[in-house]
C-alpha positions in Angstrom: 76.1 72.1 62.8 79.6 70.7 62.3 82.3 70.6 65.0 84.1 73.6 63.5 81.0 75.8 63.8 80.3 74.6 67.3 83.9 75.5 68.4 83.7 78.9 66.7 80.3 79.7 68.3 81.6 78.6 71.7 84.7 80.7 71.4 82.6 83.7 70.4 80.3 83.2 73.3 83.2 82.9 75.7 84.7 86.1 74.2 81.4 87.9 74.7 81.2 86.9 78.3 84.8 87.9 79.0 84.3 91.2 77.3 81.1 91.8 79.3 82.9 90.9 82.6 85.8 93.2 81.7 83.3 96.0 80.9 81.7 95.6 84.4 85.0 95.3 86.2 86.5 98.4 84.5 83.2 100.3 84.7 82.9 100.7 80.9 79.8 98.7 80.1 77.0 96.7 81.7 73.9 94.8 80.4 71.2 97.3 79.8 68.1 95.2 80.4 66.4 96.2 83.7 66.5 92.9 85.5 67.3 92.5 89.2 70.6 90.7 88.3 71.6 93.4 85.8 70.8 96.2 88.3 73.1 94.6 90.9 75.8 94.4 88.2 75.1 98.0 87.4 75.9 99.1 91.0 79.1 97.0 90.8 80.0 98.5 87.5 79.7 102.0 89.0 82.5 101.0 91.5 84.9 100.1 88.6 86.3 97.3 90.8 89.6 96.8 89.0 90.4 100.5 89.2 89.3 100.7 92.8 91.7 97.9 93.7 94.5 100.0 92.3 93.7 102.7 94.9 93.8 100.0 97.6 97.3 99.0 96.6 98.4 102.7 96.7 97.2 103.0 100.3 98.8 99.7 101.3 102.2 101.0 99.9 101.9 104.2 102.0 100.8 102.3 105.2 103.6 99.7 105.0 106.2 102.3 104.2 105.1 104.4 107.2 105.1 101.4 109.6 108.1 99.7 108.0 106.0 96.6 108.3 102.5 95.2 107.7 99.6 96.3 110.0 97.5 93.7 111.8 95.1 91.5 109.8 92.2 93.5 111.3 93.7 96.9 110.5 94.6 95.6 107.0 91.0 94.4 106.3 89.3 97.6 107.6 91.8 99.9 105.9 91.7 98.3 102.5 87.9 98.2 102.7 87.8 101.9 103.6 90.0 102.7 100.6 87.9 100.5 98.2 84.7 102.3 99.3 86.3 105.7 98.9 87.5 105.0 95.3 84.1 103.4 94.5 82.4 106.6 95.8 84.7 108.7 93.6 83.9 106.6 90.5 80.2 106.8 91.1 80.4 110.5 91.7 82.4 110.9 88.5 79.8 108.9 86.5 77.1 111.1 87.9 78.9 114.2 86.7 79.8 112.6 83.3 76.4 111.0 82.6 75.5 113.3 79.7 79.0 113.0 78.1 78.8 109.2 78.6 75.7 109.0 76.5 78.2 109.5 73.6 81.4 107.9 75.0 80.1 105.0 77.2 76.4 104.6 76.4 76.2 101.2 78.1 77.4 102.4 81.5 74.6 102.1 84.1 73.7 105.8 84.3 73.4 106.8 80.6 71.7 103.5 79.8 69.1 104.1 82.6 69.9 100.8 84.3 70.6 102.8 87.5 68.7 106.0 88.3 70.4 109.3 89.0 68.8 109.5 92.5 69.9 106.0 93.3 73.4 106.7 92.2 73.6 109.8 94.4 72.5 107.9 97.5 74.9 105.1 96.6 77.8 107.5 96.2 77.0 109.2 99.5 76.7 105.9 101.3 80.0 104.6 100.0 81.9 107.8 100.7 80.4 108.3 104.2 81.2 104.7 105.2 84.7 105.1 104.0 85.3 108.3 106.0 83.7 106.8 109.1 85.9 103.7 109.0 89.0 105.9 108.5 88.0 108.2 111.5 87.0 105.5 114.0 89.6 102.9 113.3 92.5 105.0 112.3 93.1 108.8 112.5 91.2 111.9 111.9 93.9 112.9 109.4 93.3 109.9 107.3 89.5 110.7 107.4 90.2 114.2 106.2 92.4 113.0 103.4 89.5 110.6 102.3 87.1 113.6 102.2 89.6 115.8 100.3 90.3 113.1 97.8 86.6 112.5 97.2 85.8 116.2 96.7 88.9 117.0 94.6 88.1 114.0 92.4 84.7 115.4 91.7 86.1 118.8 91.1 88.5 117.3 88.6 85.7 115.6 86.6 83.4 118.6 86.8 86.0 121.3 86.0 89.8 120.9 85.8 89.9 117.9 83.4 88.3 119.8 80.6 89.0 123.4 81.5 92.7 122.9 82.5 93.7 119.4 81.4 94.4 115.8 82.3 97.6 116.6 84.2 95.5 118.0 87.0 94.5 114.5 88.0 97.9 113.2 89.3 98.0 115.6 92.2 94.8 114.3 93.8 93.8 110.6 93.4 96.6 108.0 93.6 98.9 110.4 95.4 96.4 111.5 98.1 95.4 107.8 98.6 99.0 106.8 99.2 99.4 109.7 101.6 96.2 108.7 103.3 97.6 105.2 103.9 100.6 106.8 105.6 98.4 109.1 107.7 96.3 106.2 108.9 99.3 104.9 111.0 101.8 107.7 111.3 100.0 111.0 110.9 102.8 112.8 112.8 105.2 112.0 110.0 102.9 112.5 107.0 104.9 115.6 106.0 108.3 114.0 106.4 110.6 113.7 103.4 109.9 110.0 102.8 106.2 110.7 102.7 106.6 113.6 100.4 108.8 111.5 98.1 106.1 108.8 98.0 103.5 111.4 97.2 105.5 112.8 94.2 106.3 109.2 93.1 102.6 108.5 92.6 102.1 112.0 91.0 104.7 110.9 88.4 103.1 107.5 87.9 99.6 108.9 87.5 100.9 111.4 85.0 102.4 108.9 82.6 99.5 106.6 83.2 96.9 109.1 82.3 98.9 110.4 79.3 98.7 107.1 77.6 94.9 107.2 77.7 93.8 107.4 74.1 91.3 110.1 75.1 94.1 112.2 76.6 96.3 111.7 73.6 93.7 112.7 71.0 90.8 114.7 72.3 91.4 116.8 75.4 93.9 119.3 76.9 97.1 118.0 78.5 97.6 121.1 80.7 96.1 124.4 79.8 96.8 123.7 76.1 96.0 120.6 74.0 99.4 119.1 73.0 99.9 117.3 69.8 99.6 113.5 70.2 103.4 113.1 69.6 104.1 115.6 72.4 101.7 113.9 74.8 103.4 110.6 74.1 106.8 112.0 74.8 105.5 113.5 78.0 104.4 110.1 79.2 107.9 108.8 78.7 109.3 111.9 80.5 107.1 111.3 83.5 108.0 107.6 83.6 111.7 108.6 83.8 110.8 111.0 86.6 109.0 108.2 88.4 112.0 106.0 88.1 114.3 108.7 89.4 112.0 109.3 92.4 111.9 105.6 93.1 115.7 105.6 93.2 115.6 108.5 95.6 113.1 106.7 97.8 115.2 103.6 97.8 118.4 105.3 98.9 116.8 107.7 101.4 114.6 105.2 103.2 117.0 102.2 102.8 114.6 99.8 101.1 115.5 96.2 100.3 117.3 95.6 97.0 114.3 93.8 95.6 112.7 97.2 95.2 115.3 98.2 92.7 114.8 94.9 90.7 111.1 95.3 90.6 111.2 99.0 89.8 113.6 98.3 86.9 111.4 95.5 85.6 108.3 97.8 85.7 110.1 100.5 83.8 111.4 98.2 81.1 107.9 96.7 80.6 106.4 100.2 80.3 109.0 101.5 77.9 108.7 98.4 75.7 105.0 99.1 75.4 105.2 102.9 75.1 107.8 103.0 72.2 105.2 101.8 69.6 102.8 104.5 70.9 105.4 107.2 70.5 106.0 106.1 66.9 102.3 106.1 66.2 100.5 108.2 68.9 97.2 108.4 66.9 96.8 104.6 67.1 94.3 103.8 70.0 95.3 100.1 70.1 99.0 101.1 70.7 97.9 103.6 73.3 95.8 101.0 75.1 98.8 98.7 75.3 100.9 101.4 76.9 98.0 102.3 79.2 97.8 98.6 80.3 101.5 98.5 80.8 101.2 101.6 83.1 98.6 99.8 85.1 100.9 96.8 85.5 103.7 99.2 86.5 101.5 100.5 89.4 100.9 97.1 90.7 104.6 96.1 90.6 105.5 99.4 92.2 103.1 99.1 95.1 104.1 95.4 95.7 107.7 96.4 95.6 107.3 99.1 98.1 105.3 96.9 100.5 107.7 93.9 100.3 110.9 95.9 100.5 109.6 98.2 103.3 108.6 95.3 105.4 111.8 93.3 104.9 
């Protein structure tokens, strides 16, 4: 074998490994052979670690904004663990509900492939969710524990009913938004219905809306809200909600008095998203273009949460 073939084969193997790792971290795919190692990977895959971390950052933004500073290292560790467990429980529950559909859409996920049994996944979801709620209750407030429970149950209801019967735009009201509010309630439950907390809630509603509307599945195959919009309309709706998100960010900045760095980072996140969403608007039936816009929306969320945390603590 010549050097060119060796390099080509090596690059192919690296690409396969990276694709496999991405599949596990995003919860899309996992090795299907029933080995001990693969079964452990299967339980990790059910968590969708990368997406679960997104929920953690939402809670952090809510907590820091409520406190106008960072909590102690111990509170930070326990709180972020509780949120990660909660989102992992939601993902496992959602995969349980979707296991028949996933045989067509994501056949190499742990449940449709049979790598993890249904009974095992049920116990796993209950364990993750119960531990999350327990941590929230004993180390923070009963209000944050209730929000954890509501978020978990409403997430399951979304997957089982509202997503397909009503549409994708029922999601923004429950997941990211509730988690951010839960982060607030963990430290300042007496002000969880104050105007800044409400603005934060709707800020994440708007973000989740334009994030989910760039999903190729939302663009092409399912209802947006009550009706199934044309892909072009769905693409324009994603732009609309990104503008709403920017506007709410500006309201939060002026009302709360955040550091100017928030404006810079919010503007940067908006520009990056709009740069990626324009090709999708021009060709909304192109899954690769939708995926790029979807990825830009994920980056937007990370920048937004970091911006809130840094500027609120400054």
